C-alpha positions as CSV (number, residue, x, y, z in Angstrom):
1,M,7.0,-8.7,48.6
2,N,6.6,-12.4,49.4
3,N,3.6,-13.3,51.5
4,E,5.7,-15.3,53.9
5,K,8.0,-12.5,55.0
6,S,8.5,-8.9,54.1
7,V,12.0,-7.5,54.1
8,N,12.8,-3.8,54.2
9,S,15.4,-3.3,51.5
10,A,17.0,-0.4,53.5
11,D,18.0,-3.0,56.1
12,I,20.0,-5.0,53.6
13,S,23.6,-3.9,53.8
14,Y,25.8,-3.4,50.7
15,W,28.2,-5.9,52.1
16,T,25.4,-8.5,52.3
17,L,24.5,-7.9,48.7
18,F,28.1,-8.2,47.6
19,K,28.7,-11.4,49.7
20,T,25.5,-13.0,48.3
21,F,26.3,-12.4,44.7
22,F,30.0,-13.2,45.2
23,S,29.0,-16.6,46.6
24,I,26.8,-17.2,43.6
25,G,29.5,-16.1,41.2
26,I,32.2,-18.2,42.7
27,V,30.3,-21.5,42.4
28,T,28.4,-21.0,39.1
29,F,29.8,-22.5,35.9
30,G,28.1,-22.1,32.6
31,G,27.4,-18.4,32.6
32,G,24.5,-16.2,33.7
33,Y,21.7,-18.5,32.8
34,A,23.2,-21.2,35.0
35,M,23.1,-18.7,37.8
36,I,19.3,-18.2,37.6
37,P,18.4,-21.1,40.0
38,L,21.0,-20.0,42.5
39,I,20.0,-16.4,42.4
40,E,16.3,-17.3,42.7
41,E,17.0,-19.7,45.7
42,K,18.8,-16.9,47.6
43,V,16.9,-13.8,46.6
44,V,13.4,-15.2,46.4
45,D,13.3,-18.3,48.5
46,R,15.9,-17.8,51.3
47,Y,16.0,-14.0,51.9
48,H,12.6,-13.0,50.5
49,W,14.1,-9.9,49.0
50,L,11.9,-10.3,45.9
51,D,8.8,-12.3,45.1
52,K,8.7,-14.7,42.1
53,A,6.9,-12.2,39.8
54,Q,9.4,-9.4,40.5
55,F,12.2,-11.9,39.9
56,L,10.8,-13.0,36.5
57,D,10.2,-9.3,35.5
58,L,13.9,-8.5,36.3
59,I,15.0,-11.6,34.3
60,A,13.0,-10.3,31.3
61,I,14.5,-6.9,31.6
62,A,18.0,-8.3,32.0
63,Q,17.6,-10.5,28.9
64,S,16.4,-7.5,26.9
65,C,19.5,-5.3,27.7
66,P,22.9,-5.5,26.0
67,G,25.7,-6.9,28.1
68,V,26.5,-9.9,30.2
69,F,23.3,-11.4,31.6
70,A,24.8,-12.3,35.0
71,I,25.9,-8.7,35.5
72,N,22.6,-7.3,34.2
73,I,20.4,-9.5,36.5
74,S,22.5,-8.8,39.6
75,T,22.6,-5.1,38.8
76,F,18.8,-4.9,38.4
77,I,18.2,-6.8,41.6
78,G,20.7,-4.6,43.5
79,Y,19.1,-1.5,42.0
80,K,15.6,-2.7,43.0
81,L,16.8,-3.3,46.6
82,R,19.2,-0.4,47.2
83,K,19.2,1.8,44.1
84,E,22.5,2.7,42.3
85,R,24.9,1.6,45.1
86,G,23.0,-1.7,45.5
87,G,23.3,-2.3,41.8
88,A,27.0,-1.6,41.8
89,W,27.7,-3.8,44.8
90,C,25.7,-6.7,43.3
91,A,27.4,-6.4,39.9
92,L,30.8,-6.2,41.6
93,G,30.0,-9.3,43.6
94,T,28.9,-11.2,40.6
95,G,31.8,-10.2,38.3
96,M,34.7,-10.4,40.8
97,P,34.9,-14.2,41.0
98,S,35.0,-14.6,37.2
99,F,37.6,-11.9,36.9
100,L,39.8,-13.5,39.5
101,I,39.5,-17.0,38.1
102,I,40.2,-15.8,34.5
103,L,43.2,-13.8,35.8
104,L,44.6,-16.9,37.5
105,I,43.9,-19.1,34.4
106,A,45.6,-16.5,32.2
107,M,48.6,-16.5,34.4
108,F,49.1,-20.2,34.5
109,F,47.2,-21.6,31.4
110,H,50.3,-21.9,29.3
111,R,51.8,-24.4,31.8
112,F,48.9,-26.9,31.6
113,Q,47.1,-26.2,28.3
114,D,48.6,-29.3,26.5
115,N,48.0,-31.6,29.5
116,P,45.8,-34.6,28.4
117,V,44.1,-34.7,31.9
118,V,43.1,-31.0,31.6
119,A,41.9,-31.5,28.0
120,A,39.8,-34.5,29.2
121,A,38.4,-32.4,32.1
122,F,37.3,-29.6,29.7
123,A,35.7,-32.2,27.4
124,G,33.7,-33.5,30.3
125,I,32.7,-30.0,31.5
126,R,31.2,-28.9,28.1
127,P,28.1,-31.2,28.2
128,A,27.5,-30.4,31.8
129,V,27.4,-26.7,31.0
130,V,24.7,-27.4,28.4
131,A,22.6,-29.0,31.2
132,L,23.3,-26.1,33.5
133,I,21.9,-23.8,30.9
134,A,19.0,-26.1,29.8
135,V,17.5,-26.5,33.3
136,P,17.0,-22.8,34.0
137,T,15.6,-22.4,30.5
138,F,12.9,-25.0,31.2
139,N,12.2,-23.6,34.6
140,L,11.8,-20.1,33.2
141,A,9.4,-21.4,30.5
142,R,7.3,-23.0,33.2
143,S,7.4,-19.8,35.4
144,A,6.5,-17.7,32.4
145,K,3.5,-19.9,31.7
146,I,4.7,-21.1,28.3
147,N,2.2,-23.7,27.1
148,L,0.9,-25.2,23.9
149,M,-1.0,-22.0,23.1
150,N,2.0,-19.7,23.2
151,A,4.9,-22.0,22.7
152,W,5.1,-20.8,19.1
153,I,6.6,-17.5,20.3
154,P,9.9,-18.8,21.7
155,I,10.1,-21.6,19.1
156,G,9.5,-19.2,16.2
157,G,12.0,-16.7,17.7
158,A,14.6,-19.4,18.1
159,L,14.1,-20.7,14.5
160,L,14.3,-17.1,13.1
161,I,17.6,-16.5,14.9
162,W,19.1,-20.0,14.1
163,L,17.9,-20.6,10.5
164,C,17.4,-17.1,9.1
165,G,20.1,-15.3,11.0
166,V,17.6,-12.7,12.4
167,N,19.2,-10.4,15.0
168,P,17.9,-11.3,18.4
169,I,17.3,-7.6,19.1
170,Y,14.6,-7.6,16.5
171,I,13.0,-10.6,18.0
172,I,13.0,-8.9,21.4
173,I,11.5,-5.7,20.0
174,I,8.8,-7.6,18.0
175,A,7.9,-9.7,21.1
176,G,7.8,-6.7,23.3
177,L,5.5,-4.8,20.9
178,G,3.4,-7.9,20.4
179,G,2.9,-8.3,24.1
180,F,2.1,-4.6,24.5
181,F,-0.5,-4.6,21.8
182,Y,-2.0,-8.0,23.0
183,G,-2.2,-6.6,26.5
184,R,-4.1,-3.5,25.3
185,W,-6.4,-5.6,23.1
186,H,-7.0,-8.0,26.1
187,D,-7.9,-5.0,28.4
188,K,-10.4,-3.7,25.8
189,Q,-12.0,-7.1,25.5
190,R,-12.3,-7.4,29.3
191,R,-13.9,-3.9,29.6
192,A,-16.4,-4.6,26.8
């Protein structure tokens, strides 16, 4: 755990997990990647439930799994803290705000969909969402120690997906295998 404070995960109530992730879900626009700074601020910095390395590992696992990233990361954090029930409460807390908001929009959208003020608001929100996704991406790159020596990996992966239409799953599998074999090679070099 974090050097500043150690928290016994058994002391964290399911209600606290639900409230924490509900509060993140209700104020986050732009999807799961826009949630990363808020989740990190609460889970790592404020409550010290995880340290930075554990958080980054869970992000990598969540990105590698199929499904909605926000639900994946909250489920993995909840599971790490309180096993299956913790994962379920965190996922429910994350998903509930979006479900309720979409339900309300679906019920009333037909009344205001052609309103020019609403259309202008959505036009203004789109660029802001790009920024909400870009900032966590750069912060993750910094935390993952992406530098000039290894920047070719995410750049190459992005280009393969964008220009060549390579399935992202293949990129993840190749990157995972490459990291595994590099780690084994690096360990052999260190022992020699």
